[in-house]
C-alpha positions as CSV (number, residue, x, y, z in Angstrom):
1,M,57.0,-2.5,-45.4
2,A,56.3,1.2,-45.6
3,I,53.9,2.7,-43.1
4,H,51.9,5.4,-44.7
5,K,51.0,8.4,-42.4
6,T,47.4,9.5,-42.5
7,Q,47.1,13.0,-43.7
8,K,45.4,15.2,-41.1
9,L,42.3,17.0,-42.3
10,K,42.0,20.6,-41.5
11,Q,39.2,21.1,-38.9
12,K,36.4,23.5,-39.9
13,P,35.5,26.2,-37.4
14,R,32.5,25.1,-35.1
15,S,29.2,26.9,-35.4
16,P,28.5,29.4,-32.7
17,I,25.0,28.0,-32.3
18,L,26.3,24.5,-31.6
19,I,28.7,25.9,-29.0
20,L,25.9,27.7,-27.3
21,I,23.7,24.6,-27.2
22,A,26.5,22.5,-25.8
23,S,27.2,25.0,-23.1
24,I,23.6,25.2,-22.0
25,S,23.4,21.3,-21.9
26,C,26.5,21.2,-19.6
27,I,25.1,23.8,-17.2
28,A,21.8,21.9,-17.0
29,I,23.6,18.6,-16.2
30,L,25.7,20.3,-13.5
31,Y,22.6,21.8,-12.0
32,I,20.8,18.5,-11.8
33,A,23.8,16.8,-10.3
34,S,24.2,19.4,-7.7
35,S,20.6,19.1,-6.6
36,F,21.1,15.3,-6.0
37,I,24.2,15.8,-3.8
38,S,22.7,18.8,-1.9
39,T,22.2,18.2,1.8
40,K,18.5,18.7,1.1
41,G,18.4,16.3,-1.8
42,L,19.0,12.6,-2.2
43,F,21.9,11.7,0.0
44,F,22.6,8.4,-1.8
45,F,23.4,9.6,-5.3
46,T,26.7,7.7,-5.3
47,N,24.7,4.4,-4.6
48,P,22.9,3.3,-7.8
49,T,21.0,0.6,-6.0
50,T,19.5,3.0,-3.5
51,L,18.6,5.5,-6.2
52,N,16.8,2.7,-8.1
53,N,15.0,1.7,-4.9
54,I,13.8,5.3,-4.4
55,K,12.7,5.6,-8.0
56,S,10.7,2.4,-7.8
57,K,8.6,3.7,-4.9
58,K,5.5,5.7,-5.4
59,I,5.6,9.2,-4.2
60,F,2.6,10.5,-2.1
61,N,1.2,13.7,-3.6
62,N,4.4,14.1,-5.5
63,Q,6.1,15.2,-2.3
64,E,9.7,14.1,-3.2
65,S,10.8,15.5,0.2
66,Y,9.4,12.3,1.7
67,Y,12.5,10.6,0.5
68,H,14.9,13.2,1.7
69,K,14.3,13.0,5.5
70,Y,13.4,10.3,8.0
71,L,11.5,9.8,11.2
72,Y,12.5,7.2,13.8
73,W,10.5,6.3,16.9
74,G,12.4,3.3,18.2
75,N,13.0,-0.4,17.4
76,R,9.7,-1.7,18.8
77,V,6.1,-0.6,18.8
78,D,5.2,0.3,22.4
79,C,7.0,-0.5,25.6
80,P,4.2,-0.6,28.2
81,G,5.1,-0.1,31.9
82,K,8.6,0.5,33.2
83,H,10.1,-2.6,31.6
84,C,10.0,-4.0,28.1
85,D,9.6,-7.6,28.9
86,T,6.0,-7.6,27.6
87,C,3.8,-5.8,25.1
88,A,0.2,-4.9,24.5
89,G,-2.2,-6.7,22.1
90,L,-2.3,-6.0,18.3
91,G,-5.0,-3.4,18.5
92,H,-3.2,-1.4,21.1
93,Q,0.1,-1.6,19.2
94,E,-1.7,-0.6,16.0
95,S,-3.0,2.6,17.7
96,S,0.6,3.5,18.5
97,L,1.9,2.6,15.0
98,R,-0.9,4.7,13.5
99,C,0.1,7.6,15.7
100,A,3.7,7.4,14.5
101,L,2.6,7.1,10.8
102,E,0.4,10.2,11.2
103,E,3.4,12.2,12.4
104,A,5.5,11.0,9.5
105,M,2.7,12.2,7.2
106,F,2.5,15.5,8.9
107,L,6.3,16.1,8.8
108,Q,6.5,14.7,5.2
109,R,9.1,12.2,6.2
110,T,9.8,8.6,5.5
111,F,8.9,6.5,8.6
112,V,11.5,4.0,9.9
113,M,9.3,1.1,11.0
114,P,10.4,-1.6,13.5
115,S,11.2,-4.8,11.7
116,T,9.4,-6.9,14.2
117,M,6.1,-6.8,16.1
118,C,6.0,-8.1,19.7
119,L,3.5,-10.9,20.3
120,N,1.7,-10.7,23.6
121,P,1.5,-14.2,24.9
122,I,-2.1,-13.7,26.2
123,H,-3.3,-12.5,22.8
124,N,-1.3,-15.1,20.9
125,N,-3.4,-18.1,22.0
126,K,-5.9,-19.2,19.3
127,G,-9.5,-18.9,20.5
128,I,-11.8,-21.8,20.7
129,L,-13.7,-20.5,17.6
130,H,-10.7,-21.3,15.4
131,K,-9.7,-25.0,16.0
132,T,-6.9,-25.7,13.6
133,S,-7.0,-29.0,11.7
134,N,-3.2,-29.2,11.9
135,S,-2.4,-30.5,15.4
136,S,1.3,-29.7,15.0
137,L,0.5,-26.0,14.6
138,E,-1.2,-26.0,18.0
139,E,1.8,-27.7,19.6
140,R,4.3,-25.3,18.1
141,P,6.0,-23.1,20.8
142,K,4.6,-19.6,20.9
143,A,7.0,-17.0,19.4
144,S,7.7,-13.7,21.3
145,S,7.7,-11.7,18.0
146,C,7.1,-11.9,14.3
147,A,8.4,-10.0,11.3
148,M,6.5,-6.8,10.6
149,D,6.3,-7.6,6.9
150,S,4.6,-10.9,7.7
151,L,1.7,-8.8,9.0
152,Y,1.6,-5.7,6.7
153,D,2.2,-5.0,3.1
154,L,4.8,-2.3,3.4
155,E,4.7,-1.3,-0.3
156,F,0.9,-0.8,0.1
157,I,1.5,1.3,3.2
158,S,4.1,3.4,1.3
159,N,1.5,4.5,-1.2
160,T,0.2,6.7,1.7
161,V,3.1,7.0,4.1
162,P,6.5,5.9,2.8
163,V,8.2,3.4,5.2
164,I,11.4,1.5,5.5
165,L,12.3,-1.2,8.0
166,D,15.0,-0.7,10.6
167,N,16.9,-3.7,9.4
168,S,17.1,-2.6,5.8
169,K,20.1,-1.5,3.8
170,M,18.6,1.9,3.3
171,W,18.2,2.5,7.0
172,H,21.9,1.6,7.5
173,Q,22.8,4.0,4.7
174,V,20.7,6.7,6.4
175,L,22.6,6.2,9.7
176,A,25.9,6.3,8.0
177,T,25.0,9.5,6.1
178,S,23.6,11.1,9.3
179,M,27.0,10.6,11.0
180,K,28.9,12.2,8.1
181,L,26.6,15.3,8.2
182,G,27.3,16.1,11.8
183,S,24.9,18.5,13.4
184,R,22.7,18.4,10.2
185,G,22.5,14.6,10.4
186,V,20.3,13.7,13.4
187,A,18.3,15.4,16.1
188,H,17.3,13.5,19.2
189,V,14.0,15.1,20.4
190,Q,11.7,14.5,23.4
191,G,8.6,16.4,24.3
192,V,8.8,18.5,21.1
193,S,5.5,19.1,19.3
194,R,5.1,17.9,15.8
195,V,4.3,21.5,14.7
196,D,7.7,22.7,16.0
197,L,9.4,19.7,14.3
198,K,7.9,20.8,11.0
199,E,8.2,24.6,11.2
200,K,11.5,25.3,13.1
201,D,14.5,25.3,10.9
202,S,16.6,23.6,13.6
203,Y,14.5,20.4,13.1
204,S,13.0,20.7,9.6
205,S,16.4,20.7,7.8
206,I,17.7,17.7,9.7
207,L,18.1,14.4,7.8
208,L,16.9,12.1,10.7
209,I,14.6,13.0,13.6
210,N,15.0,10.4,16.4
211,R,11.9,10.9,18.6
212,T,12.1,9.5,22.1
213,A,8.5,8.3,22.3
214,S,6.5,7.9,25.5
215,P,8.0,5.0,27.6
216,L,4.5,3.8,28.2
217,A,3.0,3.7,24.8
218,W,3.6,5.4,21.5
219,F,-0.1,6.4,21.1
220,A,0.3,8.7,24.1
221,E,1.9,11.1,21.6
222,C,-1.5,11.4,19.9
223,K,-3.8,11.7,22.9
224,D,-4.5,15.4,22.4
225,R,-5.4,15.0,18.8
226,N,-8.2,17.6,18.8
227,N,-5.6,20.4,19.6
228,R,-2.9,19.3,17.2
229,S,-2.6,20.1,13.6
230,S,-2.1,16.6,12.1
231,I,-3.3,14.4,9.3
232,M,-5.4,11.7,10.7
233,L,-5.5,8.1,9.5
234,P,-8.7,6.1,10.0
235,Y,-9.0,3.1,12.3
236,S,-9.4,1.0,9.1
237,F,-6.1,2.0,7.6
238,L,-3.7,-0.6,9.1
239,P,-6.4,-3.4,9.1
240,S,-6.7,-2.9,5.3
241,M,-2.9,-3.0,4.9
242,A,-2.5,-6.7,5.6
243,T,0.0,-8.8,3.5
244,K,-1.0,-10.0,0.1
245,K,-1.2,-13.7,1.3
246,L,-3.6,-12.7,4.1
247,R,-5.7,-10.6,1.7
248,A,-5.8,-13.4,-0.8
249,A,-6.9,-16.0,1.8
250,A,-9.6,-13.5,3.1
251,D,-10.9,-13.1,-0.5
252,K,-11.3,-16.8,-0.9
253,V,-13.3,-17.1,2.4
254,K,-15.5,-14.1,1.4
255,A,-16.2,-15.7,-2.0
256,L,-17.3,-18.9,-0.2
257,L,-19.5,-17.0,2.3
258,G,-21.2,-15.1,-0.5
259,D,-23.7,-12.5,0.7
260,Y,-23.1,-12.3,4.5
261,D,-23.2,-10.2,7.6
262,A,-20.6,-10.2,10.4
263,I,-20.1,-9.4,14.1
264,H,-16.9,-9.0,16.1
265,V,-17.5,-10.0,19.7
266,R,-14.7,-9.1,22.1
267,R,-14.9,-10.9,25.4
268,G,-12.1,-12.7,27.2
269,D,-9.6,-10.0,28.2
270,I,-12.1,-7.2,28.3
271,L,-14.3,-8.8,31.0
272,K,-11.8,-8.2,33.8
273,T,-13.4,-7.3,37.1
274,R,-12.1,-6.6,40.6
275,K,-13.7,-6.3,44.1
276,D,-13.9,-3.0,45.9
277,R,-13.3,-2.6,49.6
278,F,-16.8,-3.9,50.3
279,G,-16.3,-7.0,48.3
280,V,-18.5,-5.9,45.4
281,E,-17.5,-6.8,41.8
282,R,-16.7,-3.9,39.6
283,S,-15.8,-3.5,35.9
284,L,-14.4,-0.8,33.7
285,H,-17.0,-1.8,31.1
286,P,-20.2,-2.4,33.1
287,H,-22.4,-3.6,30.2
288,I,-19.9,-5.5,28.1
289,D,-20.5,-8.9,29.6
290,R,-24.2,-8.6,29.2
291,D,-24.0,-7.0,25.7
292,T,-21.9,-9.7,24.3
293,R,-24.0,-12.6,25.4
294,P,-26.1,-14.4,22.7
295,E,-29.5,-13.5,24.1
296,F,-28.7,-9.8,24.1
297,I,-26.9,-10.0,20.7
298,L,-30.1,-11.4,19.2
299,C,-32.0,-8.4,20.4
300,R,-29.4,-5.8,19.5
301,I,-28.8,-6.9,15.9
302,A,-32.3,-7.8,14.9
303,K,-32.9,-4.4,13.4
304,W,-29.7,-4.6,11.3
305,V,-29.5,-8.3,10.3
306,P,-32.7,-10.0,8.9
307,R,-33.5,-13.5,9.9
308,G,-32.0,-16.3,7.8
309,R,-28.8,-14.4,6.9
310,T,-25.3,-15.9,7.0
311,L,-23.6,-14.4,10.1
312,F,-19.8,-14.6,10.3
313,I,-18.6,-14.4,14.0
314,A,-15.1,-13.5,15.1
315,S,-14.4,-13.6,18.8
316,N,-11.9,-14.3,21.5
317,E,-14.5,-16.2,23.5
318,R,-13.1,-19.6,24.5
319,K,-16.3,-21.4,25.6
320,E,-17.3,-23.9,22.9
321,G,-20.8,-23.5,21.7
322,F,-21.2,-20.1,23.4
323,F,-22.8,-18.5,20.3
324,S,-25.0,-21.5,19.4
325,P,-28.2,-19.7,20.5
326,L,-27.8,-17.4,17.5
327,A,-28.3,-20.3,15.2
328,K,-32.1,-20.2,15.8
329,R,-32.2,-17.1,13.6
330,Y,-29.0,-17.1,11.5
331,K,-26.6,-19.4,9.6
332,L,-23.5,-19.2,11.7
333,A,-20.0,-19.2,10.2
334,Y,-16.5,-19.1,11.9
335,S,-13.0,-19.0,10.6
336,S,-12.6,-22.6,11.7
337,N,-15.0,-23.6,8.9
338,Y,-12.3,-22.5,6.4
339,S,-9.2,-24.0,8.1
340,R,-8.0,-25.5,4.8
341,I,-7.7,-22.0,3.4
342,I,-6.6,-20.1,6.6
343,D,-4.2,-22.5,8.3
344,P,-1.5,-22.6,5.6
345,V,-1.0,-18.8,5.8
346,I,-1.1,-18.1,9.5
347,E,1.7,-18.6,12.1
348,N,0.2,-16.7,15.0
349,N,-3.0,-15.3,16.4
350,Y,-2.1,-11.7,15.2
351,Q,-2.2,-12.9,11.6
352,L,-5.4,-14.8,12.2
353,F,-7.1,-11.7,13.7
354,M,-5.9,-9.6,10.8
355,L,-7.3,-12.1,8.3
356,E,-10.6,-12.2,10.2
357,R,-10.8,-8.4,10.2
358,L,-10.6,-8.5,6.4
359,I,-13.5,-10.9,6.4
360,L,-15.5,-8.7,8.8
361,M,-14.8,-5.6,6.7
362,G,-16.2,-7.4,3.6
363,A,-19.6,-8.1,5.2
364,K,-22.7,-6.3,4.0
365,T,-23.4,-5.3,7.5
366,Y,-20.5,-5.3,10.0
367,I,-21.3,-4.9,13.7
368,K,-18.3,-4.2,16.0
369,T,-18.1,-4.6,19.8
370,Y,-17.4,-0.9,20.4
371,K,-18.0,2.1,18.3
372,E,-14.7,3.4,16.8
373,E,-16.2,5.9,14.4
374,D,-19.6,7.8,14.5
375,N,-21.3,5.7,11.9
376,D,-20.2,2.3,13.3
377,L,-22.8,-0.3,14.4
378,S,-21.9,-1.8,17.8
379,L,-23.0,-4.4,20.3
380,T,-22.5,-2.1,23.3
381,D,-22.8,1.5,24.0
382,D,-20.0,1.4,26.6
383,P,-17.0,3.5,25.4
384,K,-14.0,1.7,24.1
385,K,-11.7,4.2,25.8
386,N,-10.6,3.2,29.3
387,T,-12.5,5.6,31.6
388,K,-10.6,4.3,34.7
389,V,-14.0,4.3,36.5
390,W,-14.8,0.9,38.0
391,Q,-18.6,0.4,38.0
392,I,-20.9,-2.4,39.1
393,P,-21.7,-4.7,36.1
394,V,-25.2,-4.6,34.7
395,Y,-26.8,-7.9,33.6
396,T,-30.5,-7.1,33.3
397,M,-32.1,-6.4,29.9
398,D,-33.1,-2.8,29.4
399,T,-35.1,-3.7,26.3
400,K,-38.0,-6.0,25.7
401,E,-37.4,-9.7,25.0
402,C,-36.9,-10.3,21.3
């Protein structure tokens, strides 16, 4: 069988205009590629999965540099005292976490968040106001920690401050890349102001800043807030960032409560007293025991909450029936009234408190124990901040009987 050769066609000369367009396109592609592999660009261009993860995240104020650099404060929120065998309560740890997130915002860096939250054993015992209907839940051994993403919606937080967990693939990629970059990869800093971290080239160009935070508590880094140029997050930020299942459960409870008011009554741990050298009892919060008793609460909130309203109460008070006197004026409600909704989604008292906070924040009138912001309504005028001044407790009423 004969094989016929295909006759070659003579190529026509290419148009100069087409050649010019092709050249410009090639230059543009090379420029874009170089920006991705730059030490100031996306370090994971060779990893399609990482690149897709980055693209899927929302960028705060279109600051793409958030995804170029990282800030690490350690593998656990807070380490109070000289040893790390314990931790503070949720509110205390949130103050520290908020401090670290503020610094990440200020530096325009992605924050590397600890993958677990330490559970303080004292604060992880359910209060008497929430008696679970599931006895096995009460008998379950208390865990020493819980997953951070079981408390907070990290994607929700990342809309404001981009975060990754310290057990994620992306974090391991950051560590691997930092080692390859040598001196430009990681800077271990201690006692350096956030302004210097942002403005000095020796820090600002580094991929990863490893801040050695205060050995006592992270929030110590934010104590002098008035004299630091930083972006502040409100107290309500982290409470509003609860996981979707906690927010969904809170929404169901709020729907059943209807039009309601709420109070948060912190007692228990805050009522600590000690005797001076003369045997006299003293407290760091001299009015708190009085101000959180039912008879004083009735007087305090009368001007804010009309008679007959539904009043949701969240408290760590363990004495059963302690708030019953309030029932003579209000319809009282507790989280225990909604156990069928709440119990399936909570595994520890931190989650319960976070869910209760969402309910408190949804009230028409929300009265806190302490003022946290200037416009807050509070049960007491004592400052929340520890003044370290031990005073004699006051129990007498300084207002007329209601």
